[in-house]
N, C-alpha and C positions, 0 to 999 in steps of 0.2 A: 648642019655639022654637029658631032657629037660634042657630049662638056665631059670633062676630064671630072673624075669624081676622086676625092682626097680624103685618103682612110687617115682619123684621126687617132692617133695612137694614147691614151689616155695611162699614162705611168702615178701610179700611186705616190703622193707628196710624200716624200721625208723629213723627215724633223730632224732639226738640227741635232739631237743626240744619235741621230741613226746615222747621218752627214759622216758627225766625229768615230763612229765606230766602223763605217764603212771604210775610212779614208785610215785610221791605227792598222786596221785587219789589212791592207793594200802595203801598209809600209811595212809591218810584223812577214809578209808573204814576200815582198820584195828582197826586205835584207835574208831571209832564205832559200832564196835563188839565188844568190850572191855568194851565199853561205855554202852551197852546192858544191861551190870548187873552190873557196877557200876556206872555210870551216867554220871562223868565228865570225862570220856574219850571220851565220845558223843559230848559234848561240846567241848572239846580239838580239835577232829577228824574234826568238823563241822567250829571252827575258820581255821583250817589248809587248809580247801578246799577253805576257804574265801580270806584268803591270798595267795593264789599260783593259785586261777585261771585265774587271767591275765596274767600271763607264761604260761597259756594251751591254751591261744586264739591261734585259727587258727589251732590245732592239730583236729585227730578224737578223742580226748578223752576229751576235754573241755565241753561239755552235763554232763560227768560225774559228775562234780564239781558243776554244776548245780542240779544233781538228789538230791547230800549230802547237799546243802544247802536249797534243796527245802523240805527235808525229814528230816532236822534238824527244820527249822522253824515250819511246818504242826505239826510234831511231839510233839514241844514245846509248840505250841495253841491249840493244841488236850489236849494233857496232864493236862493244867490248866485249860482248860472246864472239863475235867474228875474227878480232884482233887475237882472241885467245886460241882460236882454234886455227887459225892462220897457220899454227907450226905443225897442224895435220894436214895442210892443204883444202880444206873442207870448209875455213874460213875464209877464203878468200871467191867462194861463189857466195857462201851469204852476206859477204859486203857486198858485192855487184849485188844481188836482190835487194838489198836495205836500201842500193842505195835509187834503185830505178822504184820500187814500193815509195820512198820519200819523194822524189821527182812527179809521180805520180799525183800524191796525196796534194803537193803543194800547186801541181798544174791544177788540180782539179775545183781547188778550192780557189782559184784564183778568176776560173773559170764561172762558178758560182757566184762570187763576188762580185765581179763587176755586171755580171745579168742581175745583183740585185737579189740573189737570193741566196735564204739559209745555206751551210753546209749541206744538213741533211735531207734536204728539201728534193 
């Protein structure tokens, strides 16, 4: 008879600070996902990330907070530009592009976060 070998996967242990940083980033990403369709939760998720960013300093999840903040501010700025340009039709295309770009950044962040990786890793 052959023996079944079990592969033991050793995951690095995370500190309480790492766990809290991961959970807070997960909350912010979750709010931003809902905010893609409602708007207000997009702002709430960004504010949550901005408030909790200092608590994540020194963890592997620190750059997720930077990602959330940058995605929010760039998305807001480009949305304002697309609103202004909507009067010459180009703004509608820019608005769709910004929405798709935001979805990509949030999904990528969630994928990395749930894999216990830094955003830029």
